N, C-alpha and C positions, 0 to 999 in steps of 0.2 A: 763588440765595440766598447771602448772605455767611455766613461761619462763625458758629456760635452764640456763640463766644467773643469776637467782634468787636462792640464796643459802637457804638451810633449815637446821635449827639447833635446839638444845634441851636445855631447862632450867629445871633443876630438883631441887626441894627444899628439898629432903630427907624427905618426909612426913612419919610420923610414922603411923602404922596401929594398931587399937585396938587388943590387945592380943599378940603383938610383942614388942620387945625392940627397943630403939633408936640405940644402936650399930648395931642391925640387919638392921635398915633402912639405915645406912651409908654403910654397906657392900652391900646392895641391890643397892644403887646408883652406886657404882663402877662396879657392875655386869651389871647394866643397861647401863653404859657408853660403855662397851665392846659390848653390843647388838646394841646400836645406831651406833657405828662405823661399825659393820658388815652390817647394813642396808644402810650405805652410807651417814649418816648425816654429816654436815660440821664441827660443833663444839658442845661441850658439856659443859654447864656452871652449876655452883652450886651457891647457895645463902647464905646470912648471916642473921640469926635470932637468937635472944637471949631470953632465959627463956620462950620458947614456947613449951608446952607439945607435940603438934602435929608435930613439925618440929625438926629434929635432926641436921640439917645443921647449925652449929654455927661458924665454923672455915673454911671458904671457901678456903683459900690458902693451908691449910693442906689437905683438901679433894681433891683439884686440884692436889696436888702432887701425891696422891694415884691413881687418875684417869689417869694422864699422864703416870705413871709407869705401869699401867695395860693395856694400849692401845698402838697402834703403829702409827696411822695416824691422827685420829680425833684431832682437836684442843681442848685444855682443858683450862678452865678459870672460871672466877667469874662473877656472874650476880646479885649483884656485892659485892665488898668490900665497906662497908659504911665508907667513909673517916672520918666523924666526930667522929667515935668510935676509931680512930687509929692515931698514929703519922706518918706523911708522910715518915720519915726516915725508920721506921720499915717496912712499906708497900713496899717501894722501895727495901729494903734488901730482903724481902720475894720473891718478883717477880724477883729480880735479881738471886736468887738461883734457882727458877723455870725455868727461861729462860736459865740458865747455864746448868741445867740438861736435859732440853728438848728443845733445840734451835729450834726456828721457829714454835713452837706449842702452845705457851702460850698466852692467852688473859687476859688483865687486865681490866675487867669491874668494873667501879667505880660509887658509888652512894652517895647521900647526905642525905638519910633518917636517922631518929633517931629511937631509941628504942621506943616500943609501950607505955610503962608506965614510970612514974617518978621514980619508984623504980629501974627499969632496967637502966635508964639513970644515976642515981646516982651511981649504981654499976659499970658502965662503965666510970664514971668520966666525963660525958657530960651533957649538958643542952639543953633546947629547942632552944636556940639561936645559937648553934654551927653550924647548917646547913648553916647559913649565911656566914660562912668563907670557904665554899666549894671551891670557885674559887681560893682563895689563897693557900689552901691546895693542890689543884690539880696542880697549877703552881710549887709549891715546889717539889711535888712528881715527876713530869716530869723532873724537873731540875736536879734531881739526876741521871737520865739516860743520859741526854744530856750534863752534866757537867756545866750547867748554873745556878744551884741552888746557890742563894746568900743570903738566909735568915739566914743561919748559915755558915759563911765563914770558909773554910778549913775543912768542914765536908763532908765526902763522904759515900755513901751507897753501900759499896762493897758487892757483885760484880756487882752492877747495872750499873756503869758508862760505857757508850758506848753500852749497850745492848738495845734491842728493843722488849720487849713484846708488843703486840698490845693493845693500850688503847681504851676503849669505855666509854661513859658517859651515865648513865641512866637518862632519861629526866623527873625526878620528880621535882616538883617545877620549879625553873629557870634552871634546868640542861641542857635543850636544848640550851638555850642562852649561857651558859658557854661552852658547847661543840662547838658551832659555833665560839665563840671568840678564843678558844684554837686550833681550827682546828682539831677536833677529830670526829670520828664516833659517832653516837647517837643511843640509843635504846629507842623506843617510844611504849607505850601501850595505847589503847583506854580507859583509866581509867575514863575519863569524857565524853566518847562518841567519835564516829568517827569524827564528825565535828571538835571538839576541837583538836583531834589528827592531822587532816589534817592542821589546822592552825599552830600548833606547828611545824610540818614538813616544812611547807612553810616558816615560820620565820627562822628556822634553815638554810635552803638552801639559803635564801636571805642574811643572816648575816655571813655565813661561810667564814673563812679566811684560806687560804691554810697554812699548817705548815710543819714542818719536819716529822710529823706523818701521814699526809694525804694531798694529793693535791686537793681533791675534796670532796664534801659532801658524806657521806655514811650513809644510813638510814636502821636500823634494826627495823622492826615492830614486836612487841611481843604480843602474845595472846594465849588463850586456844583453842585447837583444839581436838575434839574427833571424831573418826571414828569407825563405827561398821556396821554390816550387815543390820540394819534397823535404821531409824531416831530415833525411840523410844528408842532403845537400846543405841544409841550414847548419847542421852540426859540423860539416866540413869547413864552413866559413870560420868557425871558431878555432880551428886547428893551428893556424900560423901564430896567433897571439899566445895560445896555450903553450906551444912549443917554446916560444921566446921566454915566457914566464918560467918554464921548467929549466931552461938554460941559466936564467938569472939566479934561480934558487940553488942550482948545483954548481955553476961555474962562476957566479958573481958578475955576469955581464948580460944585460938585456940586449940581444942582437937585432939587426934589421929583420923584418918579417920575410919569410920564405914561402914558396908555394906549398900547399898542404901535402902534396905527394912526397916532398923531401922530409917530412916529419913522420917517418915510418916507425911506429911503436916497436916493431920487431927489432930495430936497431938501437933502441934506447937501453941504457943501463937500468938496473932495477930502481935506483934512486931517481933517475930522470923520468922513468915511467910513472913512479909514484907522484912526482911533482906535476907531471903532465896530466895525469888523471885528476888530480886536485884542481888544476886550472880549468879543466873541462866541465867541472860540476857547478851547479847553482845558477846557470844562465837560462834565459828564456830563448828557445829556438824552435823552429819548425815552419810549417806552412802558415799562411795567413789565418786560417781558421784556428790552428793550434795556438799561435801567438796571441790572437785576439782573446781567446778564452783565458790564457795564462795572464795577460795583462789586466783583464777585467777582474780576475781573482786577486791579483796583487794589489790593485787599487782598493778593492773592497776590504781586504784584510788590513791594510795599512792606513786607509783613509787619506792617501796621498793627495796633495793638491796638484802635484806635477810629477812627471816621470822624466828623468834625465837619462838618455840612452847613449851608451858608448859601444862601439863595435868596429874593430879594425881587422881587415883581412888582407891577404897579399894583393888580390886583384881589385883595384879601385872601382872598376865598373860593376863588379859583383857586389861590392860594398854599397855603392849607390843604389843598386837594384834592391838591396835589402831595405834601405831607408825609404825607398819609393814604395815598396810593398807595405812597410810599417805605417807610412803616412796614410795609405789607403785603408789599412785595418782601423786606424784611429779616426778616420773620417776627416782628416785635415783638408783644408781648402787653401789653395794658393791665393795670395793677396791680389787685389785688383791690379791689373796691368801686367801681371806676371805671365 
């Protein structure tokens, strides 16, 4: 079991399943948020992707509003809003509305990633260089809440002024350094392996400057976790998303998730198989005992304050069962009245 002080949360991308619609995927995400709340998870985040057939989550602040309205206790937010795609004023207004309607429950997860293709970037009015302005965008955005915004004198992001949705920075690129300088919590994933993740976390803690938003470093480690009654079954839960990633890397399109039996490695091209094998590595999966020990080790090595779990598979009932087992591993308790 991981330490009682370590929170456990959920990131859901609103993955689309073969044979179902994207509107259905969004409604399923809201239903899943209610289920996660009943299991005792701390927060529920949604992501931002554009023009991706296999992902329905394109408007995370809108989806966050639906989730917050459908739940009572769990924190709701974004993992994250990609600031290069938006004007800070509009983002501040959106989160100001969210925090006004659901005070004390809104998380403002922010990232610097750009859209996957040039066509999507042009449609969004962005370019490859826009991520370099993330730090300035972040400062402007936070200034609308603190009243210190001076990029546009006499401009106010009503009703954001004076409100405090909880900001987080996703540590892609130089995001962790930006989070440290701004004094914000950071979300880190082992995208380039655990050793690099540990170095990023160490630099973040060394360079952290206390701010009005956080008086100490706060580290959220994000990763894929799958739990089932056997190690083999848990691994099988990872196959649909790994196969979709392989197709995205080889064909340029992340498709809807398919049943694992349709992802036969024997039928993959050498390049697809290489990408598929890459996508299957580095995740925590197995029985409850196996996953419990792995999570305990991860938290011990990273000193994480929180673990943000993401896992999508074709069968939503099997996905929910995995999260149910994980909640049991972590000793989560359902809130009173659930």
